[in-house]
KEDREN-269749 format. One line per 4 residues: number of its first residue (from 0); their letters; for each residue x, y, z of N, C-alpha, C, CB. Coordinates in nm, 3 decimals. Glycine has a CB too. Example, Ala and Ser with C-alpha at 12.3 -4.5 7.8 and 13.67 -1.06 7.14 Angstrom:
2
0	AS	1.319/-0.569/0.780/1.230/-0.450/0.780/1.320/-0.330/0.780/1.131/-0.447/0.905 ~ 1.285/-0.225/0.708/1.367/-0.106/0.714/1.290/0.003/0.787/1.408/-0.060/0.572
//
This chain:
134
0	MATV	-1.494/1.590/-8.806/-1.583/1.665/-8.882/-1.526/1.669/-9.025/-1.605/1.805/-8.821 ~ -1.607/1.647/-9.113/-1.569/1.658/-9.256/-1.563/1.805/-9.316/-1.668/1.577/-9.338 ~ -1.471/1.835/-9.392/-1.475/1.982/-9.451/-1.477/1.954/-9.616/-1.326/2.084/-9.397 ~ -1.571/2.017/-9.673/-1.561/2.024/-9.823/-1.516/2.162/-9.866/-1.699/1.991/-9.892
4	HVEI	-1.436/2.163/-9.965/-1.374/2.289/-10.014/-1.385/2.289/-10.157/-1.228/2.306/-9.973 ~ -1.443/2.379/-10.228/-1.458/2.397/-10.372/-1.427/2.551/-10.408/-1.611/2.353/-10.417 ~ -1.374/2.561/-10.523/-1.344/2.692/-10.568/-1.345/2.703/-10.720/-1.214/2.735/-10.512 ~ -1.379/2.825/-10.763/-1.391/2.847/-10.916/-1.335/2.999/-10.946/-1.559/2.830/-10.970
8	LIHQ	-1.279/3.014/-11.058/-1.239/3.149/-11.110/-1.351/3.201/-11.190/-1.109/3.146/-11.197 ~ -1.417/3.329/-11.166/-1.511/3.379/-11.232/-1.473/3.519/-11.298/-1.621/3.382/-11.146 ~ -1.492/3.528/-11.433/-1.437/3.634/-11.503/-1.547/3.749/-11.497/-1.397/3.589/-11.652 ~ -1.536/3.812/-11.392/-1.626/3.918/-11.351/-1.559/3.999/-11.233/-1.768/3.857/-11.307
12	SVDV	-1.585/4.124/-11.225/-1.544/4.213/-11.093/-1.586/4.143/-10.982/-1.609/4.361/-11.084 ~ -1.498/4.155/-10.867/-1.529/4.107/-10.749/-1.646/4.192/-10.689/-1.409/4.103/-10.667 ~ -1.653/4.312/-10.715/-1.756/4.398/-10.660/-1.907/4.363/-10.728/-1.711/4.553/-10.689 ~ -1.905/4.309/-10.851/-2.027/4.274/-10.915/-2.062/4.139/-10.847/-2.013/4.265/-11.078
16	VWDA	-1.966/4.046/-10.835/-2.011/3.908/-10.781/-2.040/3.932/-10.625/-1.886/3.785/-10.804 ~ -1.990/4.014/-10.558/-2.024/4.039/-10.421/-2.156/4.102/-10.407/-1.923/4.122/-10.357 ~ -2.194/4.186/-10.479/-2.320/4.257/-10.471/-2.436/4.142/-10.495/-2.325/4.383/-10.587 ~ -2.404/4.045/-10.571/-2.508/3.943/-10.566/-2.514/3.855/-10.454/-2.499/3.865/-10.672
20	ARDV	-2.386/3.815/-10.408/-2.365/3.727/-10.299/-2.413/3.772/-10.164/-2.229/3.701/-10.290 ~ -2.397/3.883/-10.143/-2.433/3.953/-10.013/-2.588/3.982/-10.006/-2.352/4.093/-10.001 ~ -2.652/3.959/-10.120/-2.814/3.972/-10.121/-2.861/3.835/-10.092/-2.882/4.026/-10.270 ~ -2.845/3.793/-9.952/-2.871/3.663/-9.924/-3.009/3.610/-9.941/-2.833/3.642/-9.802
24	GALH	-3.107/3.696/-9.983/-3.253/3.656/-9.997/-3.281/3.643/-10.151/-3.355/3.770/-9.926 ~ -3.173/3.648/-10.243/-3.192/3.650/-10.380/-3.122/3.554/-10.440/-3.164/3.766/-10.436 ~ -3.077/3.441/-10.383/-2.999/3.336/-10.447/-3.047/3.294/-10.574/-2.991/3.224/-10.367 ~ -3.188/3.271/-10.586/-3.261/3.219/-10.688/-3.267/3.322/-10.805/-3.396/3.182/-10.636
28	TRLV	-3.254/3.450/-10.786/-3.258/3.537/-10.905/-3.118/3.610/-10.940/-3.369/3.644/-10.883 ~ -3.020/3.621/-10.838/-2.912/3.686/-10.863/-2.789/3.611/-10.880/-2.900/3.772/-10.774 ~ -2.784/3.507/-10.779/-2.651/3.449/-10.767/-2.638/3.298/-10.833/-2.616/3.447/-10.612 ~ -2.744/3.227/-10.814/-2.743/3.087/-10.877/-2.880/3.045/-10.918/-2.686/2.979/-10.780
32	PGFV	-2.923/3.121/-11.009/-3.065/3.073/-11.056/-3.067/2.957/-11.140/-3.137/3.177/-11.132 ~ -3.164/2.875/-11.114/-3.177/2.738/-11.169/-3.105/2.627/-11.083/-3.119/2.738/-11.313 ~ -3.004/2.659/-11.002/-2.943/2.569/-10.893/-3.052/2.590/-10.769/-2.771/2.619/-10.849 ~ -3.085/2.714/-10.746/-3.180/2.742/-10.651/-3.306/2.797/-10.707/-3.125/2.831/-10.557
36	ADTR	-3.427/2.733/-10.663/-3.538/2.764/-10.723/-3.615/2.872/-10.658/-3.610/2.655/-10.735 ~ -3.591/2.880/-10.525/-3.664/2.986/-10.448/-3.585/3.027/-10.327/-3.806/2.938/-10.404 ~ -3.581/3.133/-10.279/-3.528/3.185/-10.160/-3.633/3.267/-10.086/-3.406/3.266/-10.190 ~ -3.666/3.238/-9.963/-3.750/3.323/-9.878/-3.696/3.342/-9.742/-3.884/3.269/-9.867
40	MEPG	-3.691/3.483/-9.703/-3.646/3.533/-9.576/-3.758/3.508/-9.484/-3.604/3.682/-9.580 ~ -3.718/3.452/-9.361/-3.828/3.453/-9.237/-3.846/3.588/-9.193/-3.784/3.366/-9.104 ~ -3.958/3.639/-9.192/-3.991/3.779/-9.132/-3.945/3.791/-8.987/-4.149/3.809/-9.137 ~ -3.872/3.881/-8.959/-3.853/3.918/-8.816/-3.748/3.836/-8.745/-3.984/3.904/-8.743
44	AAPP	-3.675/3.736/-8.830/-3.584/3.657/-8.759/-3.465/3.728/-8.737/-3.557/3.535/-8.823 ~ -3.403/3.704/-8.610/-3.276/3.763/-8.581/-3.199/3.643/-8.503/-3.292/3.906/-8.491 ~ -3.090/3.597/-8.544/-3.030/3.662/-8.694/-3.112/3.617/-8.790/-2.876/3.619/-8.742 ~ -3.085/3.664/-8.924/-3.166/3.633/-9.050/-3.166/3.488/-9.071/-3.110/3.704/-9.181
48	VRVV	-3.282/3.442/-9.101/-3.298/3.296/-9.169/-3.359/3.308/-9.304/-3.395/3.194/-9.082 ~ -3.302/3.223/-9.392/-3.359/3.204/-9.524/-3.394/3.056/-9.537/-3.259/3.250/-9.637 ~ -3.506/3.053/-9.613/-3.550/2.905/-9.645/-3.523/2.890/-9.796/-3.715/2.873/-9.609 ~ -3.429/2.792/-9.832/-3.382/2.782/-9.976/-3.433/2.657/-10.025/-3.225/2.787/-9.995
52	TFAS	-3.514/2.667/-10.139/-3.564/2.539/-10.217/-3.459/2.528/-10.323/-3.723/2.549/-10.285 ~ -3.412/2.426/-10.347/-3.309/2.391/-10.459/-3.391/2.336/-10.571/-3.192/2.279/-10.412 ~ -3.336/2.333/-10.687/-3.396/2.290/-10.805/-3.438/2.147/-10.782/-3.304/2.307/-10.923 ~ -3.378/2.074/-10.707/-3.386/1.932/-10.678/-3.521/1.900/-10.594/-3.253/1.887/-10.597
56	GFVA	-3.574/2.019/-10.536/-3.682/2.008/-10.445/-3.639/1.995/-10.296/-3.765/1.891/-10.484 ~ -3.511/1.991/-10.270/-3.462/1.983/-10.138/-3.492/2.127/-10.061/-3.305/1.947/-10.145 ~ -3.530/2.128/-9.949/-3.544/2.259/-9.892/-3.463/2.270/-9.759/-3.693/2.289/-9.870 ~ -3.375/2.378/-9.753/-3.282/2.402/-9.632/-3.326/2.528/-9.561/-3.126/2.418/-9.677
60	RETI	-3.317/2.518/-9.430/-3.342/2.635/-9.351/-3.201/2.664/-9.295/-3.456/2.614/-9.238 ~ -3.173/2.801/-9.347/-3.034/2.840/-9.320/-3.026/2.974/-9.242/-2.957/2.851/-9.454 ~ -2.955/2.960/-9.127/-2.927/3.082/-9.040/-2.805/3.165/-9.109/-2.886/3.033/-8.880 ~ -2.836/3.284/-9.112/-2.726/3.376/-9.172/-2.650/3.412/-9.054/-2.781/3.510/-9.252
64	VAVD	-2.515/3.365/-9.041/-2.425/3.389/-8.933/-2.366/3.527/-8.953/-2.317/3.279/-8.925 ~ -2.304/3.548/-9.076/-2.228/3.683/-9.099/-2.240/3.702/-9.231/-2.078/3.689/-9.057 ~ -2.247/3.838/-9.268/-2.228/3.897/-9.385/-2.110/3.994/-9.384/-2.347/3.959/-9.423 ~ -1.995/3.964/-9.399/-1.864/4.037/-9.379/-1.822/4.123/-9.497/-1.753/3.938/-9.351
68	EAQR	-1.850/4.250/-9.502/-1.836/4.329/-9.613/-1.691/4.333/-9.650/-1.893/4.464/-9.590 ~ -1.597/4.352/-9.535/-1.457/4.370/-9.562/-1.398/4.249/-9.626/-1.383/4.402/-9.439 ~ -1.438/4.130/-9.588/-1.387/4.019/-9.635/-1.448/3.950/-9.765/-1.390/3.937/-9.531 ~ -1.566/4.008/-9.779/-1.663/3.957/-9.888/-1.685/3.821/-9.863/-1.611/3.974/-10.035
72	RVVW	-1.751/3.795/-9.756/-1.769/3.662/-9.704/-1.915/3.647/-9.638/-1.653/3.633/-9.598 ~ -1.985/3.544/-9.685/-2.111/3.519/-9.620/-2.094/3.386/-9.558/-2.233/3.526/-9.717 ~ -2.155/3.366/-9.431/-2.155/3.247/-9.352/-2.277/3.214/-9.302/-2.069/3.254/-9.250 ~ -2.319/3.079/-9.315/-2.440/3.035/-9.273/-2.424/2.890/-9.225/-2.540/3.051/-9.381
76	SIDG	-2.551/2.859/-9.147/-2.562/2.726/-9.078/-2.694/2.675/-9.127/-2.557/2.734/-8.913 ~ -2.687/2.536/-9.149/-2.819/2.459/-9.182/-2.851/2.381/-9.053/-2.805/2.352/-9.315 ~ -2.985/2.394/-9.021/-3.043/2.322/-8.922/-3.142/2.230/-8.998/-3.107/2.412/-8.815 ~ -3.131/2.099/-8.975/-3.216/2.016/-9.045/-3.196/1.863/-8.993/-3.188/2.033/-9.198
80	EGVD	-3.305/1.791/-9.039/-3.300/1.649/-9.002/-3.185/1.576/-9.062/-3.424/1.581/-9.042 ~ -3.121/1.496/-8.990/-2.997/1.431/-9.044/-2.865/1.512/-9.047/-3.025/1.389/-9.181 ~ -2.885/1.642/-9.011/-2.762/1.728/-9.026/-2.712/1.755/-8.870/-2.800/1.880/-9.114 ~ -2.616/1.701/-8.816/-2.568/1.729/-8.671/-2.497/1.860/-8.670/-2.468/1.614/-8.616
84	HHNG	-2.435/1.895/-8.767/-2.352/2.031/-8.779/-2.333/2.079/-8.934/-2.196/2.008/-8.711 ~ -2.358/2.193/-8.965/-2.328/2.255/-9.083/-2.287/2.390/-9.073/-2.430/2.248/-9.165 ~ -2.166/2.423/-9.122/-2.116/2.569/-9.120/-2.063/2.589/-9.267/-1.991/2.599/-8.999 ~ -2.148/2.670/-9.339/-2.104/2.693/-9.486/-2.043/2.851/-9.486/-2.247/2.672/-9.602
88	ALQL	-1.943/2.861/-9.575/-1.894/3.008/-9.595/-1.856/3.008/-9.738/-1.763/3.054/-9.495 ~ -1.903/3.133/-9.812/-1.865/3.159/-9.942/-1.785/3.290/-9.922/-1.988/3.168/-10.043 ~ -1.662/3.294/-9.982/-1.573/3.408/-9.971/-1.525/3.435/-10.127/-1.442/3.374/-9.862 ~ -1.524/3.566/-10.152/-1.485/3.605/-10.274/-1.360/3.699/-10.271/-1.598/3.665/-10.337
92	IEEA	-1.267/3.652/-10.362/-1.128/3.710/-10.359/-1.095/3.773/-10.485/-1.023/3.608/-10.330 ~ -1.050/3.894/-10.494/-1.017/3.949/-10.630/-0.878/3.893/-10.660/-1.020/4.114/-10.636 ~ -0.876/3.811/-10.770/-0.758/3.761/-10.824/-0.679/3.863/-10.903/-0.790/3.648/-10.906 ~ -0.753/3.937/-10.984/-0.705/4.056/-11.078/-0.830/4.134/-11.107/-0.633/4.005/-11.224
96	PGRT	-0.801/4.256/-11.164/-0.911/4.336/-11.209/-1.002/4.240/-11.305/-0.855/4.470/-11.287 ~ -1.132/4.236/-11.269/-1.229/4.148/-11.350/-1.216/4.001/-11.328/-1.211/4.171/-11.498 ~ -1.145/3.959/-11.238/-1.147/3.812/-11.201/-1.157/3.798/-11.051/-1.016/3.735/-11.253 ~ -1.248/3.715/-11.024/-1.300/3.678/-10.880/-1.277/3.525/-10.839/-1.461/3.708/-10.872
100	RAVW	-1.212/3.501/-10.755/-1.193/3.356/-10.703/-1.320/3.341/-10.594/-1.026/3.332/-10.624 ~ -1.411/3.238/-10.622/-1.516/3.208/-10.540/-1.456/3.083/-10.464/-1.655/3.184/-10.622 ~ -1.451/3.095/-10.324/-1.425/2.990/-10.237/-1.552/2.949/-10.152/-1.311/3.029/-10.150 ~ -1.586/2.825/-10.157/-1.700/2.765/-10.080/-1.649/2.660/-9.988/-1.808/2.704/-10.174
104	TADV	-1.674/2.685/-9.868/-1.622/2.571/-9.767/-1.745/2.536/-9.678/-1.487/2.626/-9.664 ~ -1.754/2.415/-9.655/-1.853/2.349/-9.559/-1.801/2.257/-9.467/-1.954/2.279/-9.626 ~ -1.818/2.270/-9.330/-1.787/2.172/-9.237/-1.913/2.112/-9.191/-1.708/2.225/-9.126 ~ -1.919/1.981/-9.205/-2.034/1.906/-9.176/-2.015/1.768/-9.097/-2.098/1.882/-9.303
108	LPDA	-2.132/1.744/-9.018/-2.140/1.626/-8.937/-2.278/1.582/-8.962/-2.107/1.648/-8.784 ~ -2.303/1.444/-8.988/-2.199/1.338/-8.974/-2.106/1.353/-9.100/-2.268/1.184/-8.966 ~ -1.977/1.297/-9.102/-1.884/1.298/-9.201/-1.945/1.258/-9.349/-1.776/1.204/-9.155 ~ -2.036/1.153/-9.336/-2.099/1.102/-9.465/-2.155/1.203/-9.546/-2.206/1.006/-9.441
112	LAGA	-2.202/1.316/-9.494/-2.268/1.430/-9.575/-2.173/1.490/-9.669/-2.324/1.544/-9.484 ~ -2.043/1.489/-9.652/-1.930/1.544/-9.736/-1.939/1.489/-9.885/-1.785/1.502/-9.670 ~ -1.964/1.365/-9.894/-1.978/1.293/-10.014/-2.090/1.337/-10.101/-1.993/1.157/-9.985 ~ -2.208/1.383/-10.031/-2.317/1.413/-10.099/-2.308/1.565/-10.133/-2.439/1.372/-10.021
116	YAPL	-2.248/1.645/-10.042/-2.233/1.790/-10.055/-2.140/1.844/-10.167/-2.185/1.842/-9.928 ~ -2.020/1.767/-10.184/-1.911/1.815/-10.271/-1.970/1.835/-10.413/-1.787/1.711/-10.273 ~ -2.030/1.739/-10.481/-2.074/1.764/-10.621/-2.189/1.865/-10.628/-2.119/1.633/-10.687 ~ -2.263/1.874/-10.522/-2.368/1.997/-10.522/-2.305/2.126/-10.510/-2.471/1.989/-10.403
120	MQRG	-2.193/2.142/-10.427/-2.144/2.257/-10.412/-2.059/2.291/-10.546/-2.069/2.257/-10.284 ~ -1.999/2.201/-10.611/-1.919/2.232/-10.738/-2.021/2.278/-10.835/-1.834/2.104/-10.797 ~ -2.149/2.211/-10.845/-2.245/2.253/-10.935/-2.292/2.408/-10.912/-2.362/2.155/-10.924 ~ -2.296/2.414/-10.783/-2.352/2.564/-10.751/-2.253/2.672/-10.797/-2.377/2.588/-10.587
124	LEVM	-2.131/2.648/-10.766/-2.026/2.734/-10.817/-2.017/2.734/-10.966/-1.896/2.695/-10.761 ~ -2.043/2.641/-11.050/-2.047/2.648/-11.185/-2.157/2.722/-11.241/-2.046/2.526/-11.234 ~ -2.274/2.721/-11.171/-2.397/2.807/-11.210/-2.362/2.950/-11.173/-2.538/2.760/-11.132 ~ -2.295/2.966/-11.055/-2.262/3.108/-11.014/-2.180/3.167/-11.132/-2.176/3.114/-10.870
128	KATQ	-2.088/3.095/-11.163/-1.980/3.139/-11.267/-2.052/3.183/-11.391/-1.875/3.019/-11.305 ~ -2.150/3.082/-11.446/-2.211/3.124/-11.567/-2.316/3.240/-11.551/-2.274/3.005/-11.628 ~ -2.375/3.249/-11.433/-2.460/3.354/-11.415/-2.384/3.492/-11.410/-2.537/3.327/-11.294 ~ -2.275/3.492/-11.320/-2.201/3.622/-11.316/-2.125/3.666/-11.441/-2.105/3.617/-11.208
132	EA	-2.094/3.566/-11.526/-2.018/3.593/-11.641/-2.115/3.630/-11.763/-1.927/3.471/-11.672 ~ -2.241/3.607/-11.754/-2.350/3.631/-11.845/-2.361/3.785/-11.870/-2.484/3.571/-11.788
//
């Protein structure tokens, strides 16, 4: 199984960034606008499921596995054609007051997906940084 790991330093309070990240249905308005065009929560789904439309037009159905307040960590999985396994996690770590390290990890099968995911994940973090620092 391939693992993709990307991270970025955001010049913003961890509490502010976490408030946006934990709002799993608002990726397109609060966390990564422009990178994600729309996020829709499936009504009544347990566990929660969001349908994410990326700016590229790609649509992913993501099951929210955990929103861990203590660790400031959101975990999700993607079910889709061509994806045998996906587990994604975004964790926010306070580096110093007003500084947040965002760490995004994805474990994927088949391994070939890692090459496509890595630049997209890096771009997502760049958009998150720009949005949260604005």
